[in-house]
N, C-alpha and C positions, 0 to 999 in steps of 0.2 A: 496878555498871555503869561502864565505863571509857572514857575517850577518850585513846588512847596517842598523844603528839606526841614525834617524834624531832627531834634537832638538825639533821637533813638532810633533814627532810621530816616528814609526818606521816601517821598510819594511823587513821582512823575507826573504832573497835571498836565502841563504842557510848557513850550519854551518862553523863556523872557527875552523880548527883543533885547539884544545886546548892542552897544554902541561900539563897532569894530573899528580898529585903528590899526595901521601898520605896526606889525610886531616887532619891538626893539629885543634882541636875544639876551641881552644882558638884564634888561628889566623883566623878562619873561624867567628867567633863571631864578632872579631873586624873588619873584613872586610865587615860583614853583617850591622853592626852598621854604617860604614863609608858610605856604599851606602845608607842606610836610612837617614842619616844626610845630604847628598848631593842632593839625588834624592828622597827623600821621598815624595815629591808632584808629582812623576811620576812612582807610585809603578809597574805598568804593565811593565814599561822599566826595572825596578830592576829586575823583576821576569824574564823577557824574558832573560837578561844577564845570571843569576844565572843558569836558565834551560840549555840554550846551551851552556854556558862554563863548566857546570857541579859544580860549586862552586862560591861564591863570590871571594875566594882568586883568581882564576883564573884570575878575571877581572883586578885586580891589579898586576898581573904578566904580563900584555899586554905591549909589547914594542910601541914605537910611532907607527911605520909603522902597527902593528896590530891595535892600537887604531885608526888610520887613516882609514883603511879598514872598520872598523866597524862602525864609527861614522861620517865620514867624516873629510876631511883635516881642518876645520875651525869651528868644532862644539866646543859649549860651554861645552857639557856633559863630552867629553874627557877631557877638561882642569880641569875638577873636580876629576879625577881619578888620584889622586898623594899620594905620601908619606906622605904630610901634612895631607891629609884625615884620613890617619891611623891613624897617632899622634893624632888628635883631637878625632878620634874614640876611643882610649885606655884611655884618659883623661876622656872622657864620660863615659865609663863603670866603671871607678874608682868612677866618681861622683855618678852613680846609686846606685853603691854598698854602698856608705856611706850613701844614704837616705834609704836604706834597700830595694832597688827595685833589680828587676831580668830584664834581657833583653833577650827575646826568639827569636831566629831566626826562620825564615820560614821554614827551613829544619830540624828543631829538633822535636822530637816526643812531647814535652810539648805544641808546637804551636797549638791552637784550630783548630779543623779538618775541621769545616762547613767554618771559615773564609778562611782558605786555598784553598777552593774550588773556591774562588771568584777571577777573573783574576786580579783585583785591589787591592788585600790582600796587606797590608804592609810587607816590608821584616823584621821588626822586631817589638816587643810590648815591651813596659817598663810596667812592673806590681808590683804594691805594694800592698802586702797581708800577713797576717800570714798564709794562707792556701798555701801548695806548687802547683805551677804552673801545674803540672802532675795531681794534684787531682782537681784543680780548674777547669780546662778546660776540665776534662772528666767525664764520668758518666752521671749526670742530664742535661736534655734540658735546654737551654738558650733561654728566652722568653724575647723579648724587648716591654717596655711597654712605651710610647713617647706620646707627644701632645703639647698643648699650655702652654706658660708661664701664660697667663690670663685665667686660668682654671675656669670654673663655679663652684659652689656648687653642681649642678648635677653632672658635669664632676668629680669633686673630689671625690663625694661619690660613683659614680660608678667605678672609679678607684680602691677604697679601697675595694669594694665588690668583683671586679676582682680578685684582690690580695689574699684576703682572701680565696676565692673559690679555687685559684691555690694552695694555702696553704693546703687546705683540701685533696687535691689529693695524691694518692699514690706516684706519680711521683716527688713531691715536685721541681718544675722547678727552675732555677736560674733566678732572674729577672734584665734585662739588660736597662739602661737608661742613661741619661747625665748629672744628679746631677742639671739641671738647676732648676730654680724657677716653680712652678706651678706643672704641670703633673709628671716631672721627679722625683723631690724631694718627691712627695707625694707617688709615686711608690716605690722608695728606703726605705722610713721610714716605710711604711706599710710591705714591704717585710721581712725587718729585725726585725720588730715587731712581725711577725707571724712566725720567725723561718727560713725564707728562705734566701738563700745566695743571695746576689746582687751585681751587677759589675757597677761602674759608670765609663764610657768613657768620658774622658776628651779633650776639644779643645786648650789643651796647655801642657807645660812640667809638669811632677808629681811634681815639686817643687812649681807649681803656681797654687793651687786648684782654681778652677773657677766655680761659683761664691764664692768670699771669705766667704760671709755669711753663706756659707754649710761647711766651713773648719771643724768645731767642729764635724759635724754629720760625714764627712769623715773620722776623725781620729778615732772617737769612733766605726764606722762599722769595721774599721780595726783592731782595738784593742781587740773587742769583737769576732773576728774571722768570723763576718757574711759575707764577701766578699772582694772586692778589687776595687782600681783605677786603670784605664789602659789607657795608651796613646801611640800612635807612634810618637809623638813629643819630639824631645830632650830636655833635661832640659834647662831651661832659655828661652823656647819659650813662649812669651806671646800670649795672645789672640787676634786674628785679625779675621775679618768677613770671610774670605776664610776658616779660620781652622774650621768651624763649619761643612760645606759638607763633609770634611775628617774626622771628627769625626762621622758623622751621618753614612757613608758607613760602619764604623767599627761596629757599634751598630747594622746596619741591617746584615753585614756579620757574626757576631758572633751567631745570634739568629736563631732558628728553625723556629719561626713565629715572627710576628710583631704586635702589637696591639696599634692602635691609637685611644685615647681617645677623644680628641677634636682638632681641627685645623682649622686655617683660610685658605682662598683660596693659600695663601703662607705661609709657615713657615717650620721650621726645622723637625718637626713630620712628615710633608707631603711628604718630602725631603727623609726621614729615609724610610717611606713606600713605597715609588718609588723604592728606592735602592733594598729593599728587593723584591719586586716584579720582578726587573730585574736580582734578583740572583734565581729566581724560589721558593721564599719561600713564605709560606702562610701569608695572610695580613688579618687583621679584623679591622672595624672600627665601633665605635659608631654612628649610625646616629642621627641627631639631627633636631630641626623643621626648617621650611622655613623661611629665612630671618635672622637666626642666625649667625653672622658672625663666631662665634668659632665652628659652624659645616658644613660650607661650605665646607672646605676640605674633612671631611668625608664622605659628602653626595656625592661629586664629585667621590670620590674612588669608592663608593658602585655603584653609576650610569654607571661608566665605566667598573665594572666587575673586578676592581683590587684587591677590598676588599670585604669580606664578612661581611653582618651587623651582629652586635652583638644584639641580643634580648634578652638574659637572660644569667647568668653567666652557670646556667647547660648547655645550649645549646652550648656555647663557649667551656668549658671545654670538652664536648663530642666531638667537632669538632677538638680539639686538639689531641684527642686521648687518653684522660687522663680518668682515673675512681677516684671517691671519695673514700676515705678511710672507712673502716668499722664502724668507729665512728665519723662521721662528725659531728661538733656541729652546732646547729641552732643560727642564728644571732639574738641577741635580744638586745633591748634598756636595759640598766642597770636600776635597779628599782629606780625611781625616781619620784618626784611630778611636776606637770607643774602649778605652782602657777599663772596662768593668771587672771588678775583683773576681767574678765567676765566669768570664767569657770562655776561659780555657782554651786559647787558639782559634775560637771563632769568630775573631775581628772581622773577616771578610765576609761572613754570613750576616753579620751586624750591618754592615755597610750595603748589602744587598736590601736588607729590609728597610733601613732608613731611605735608601734610594727610592724604594717603592712607594714610601710614605710622601717623599718629597714630590714624585710625579703626580700624585693622586692623594691630596688632602681629605680624610675621612676614611679612606681605604680601611677594611676590616682585616682583622687577623686571617680568616679564610681566603680572602680576596688575595692578601698578600702571598699566601701557602700557593695559591692556585698560580698566581703571576710569577713566582720566582721558582716554583719545583721545589721549595723548601719544605720538609714534612711539617703538618700543622703543629704537632707537639713541639719540635724544635724551634719553629716561628714563634710560638707563644711563650716559649721558655726563654728564648733570647730577647723577645719584646719586652718580658717582664723585667729583665736585668737592665735594659736600656731605660724602662721608665723608672726603675729605682735609683738609677744613677742620674736621672734627670734629662736624659736625651730625648724621650719620647713620653708623649702622654697618651693613655688607653681609656677610654671613657666606658662606662657601664655596657654599652653595645658593642664594645671592642672595637671601636673606631678610633684609628690612630692619627695624631698630628705630630709635627716635630715641635719640641719645647725651644722655642727661640731664645729664651733668656740663657740657655747654656751653649748656644750653637756661635 
């Protein structure tokens, strides 16, 4: 009985009878780590081997004849299943320990359950956190929040509002993203600030935080016990373009749902959302105006039925199956004056307009006028002053968001 695995795919013919032995946890971890190091870019093959041979250790017990039956006589994969790979893996695990990291095998209870359900789940995960892995990956839902690096003020403000809304729920989900500029770091920082745990999945080894600019935040997040950094890449792995897709599938695989804030027609956030859809997970996208390049990806997913449109934070929370806590705080702008040169005593009216925008990001000028009772002409005039003074951003569709840079 054989299992034929090719270098560019695999064809399951039948099972090879394996010499089963009592599993040694330390040996198994070394063998899983070795397979992840040499075949991490082919996780489905690693998973097939472990499943059919009943352990990673059994893979390294194969003799040359058995390896030829499984992989073929000239396979590059077979040539990687060697004692040298085990030696390298043992050194790798020692390095991980020195960095305060844990390596979790796919066949261990601490491995994330949702991720394990994906056929291309990595054989192992490196995790750095003050939270024990068993606690980190159990209990609360994981929600991915992803999007473009070039996030707009509207997108940033909406992202923050969504995180605040999720923090106000009884479920307190864990926020998952990729630590990148723009949407990712906004989601991480807001989650930590709201008391939610957050997990950053890296496109490199955990000894090479990417981007380096966010190194201090990652260190602080770990030190404060707010979350973790995670990767399936071995230590010493640098960032390459192909690494991002591998990182994105882990973000999607970890998460119950994926929220796409803004995305161009091509981008990492869009890839993550498509991975999530392929895993039969819920996907949500923030629609944008026609012709806005940062919204093309979101609009496309909504049009194709891949993502549900985000129309309000309350509706999103309800769609996720969450409920708000008993004492949900209202979102208000901090008491402050808006010293626009041309407000002419209308500071209180400006505060009312800003309060309306803070409560509902993306609210239009007409909606502000209707909610506040301020005449539309006066609303538009004062909003114009607030925008020119840098407090407010008003887009071409007259949707308003607070300019966080000046708050």
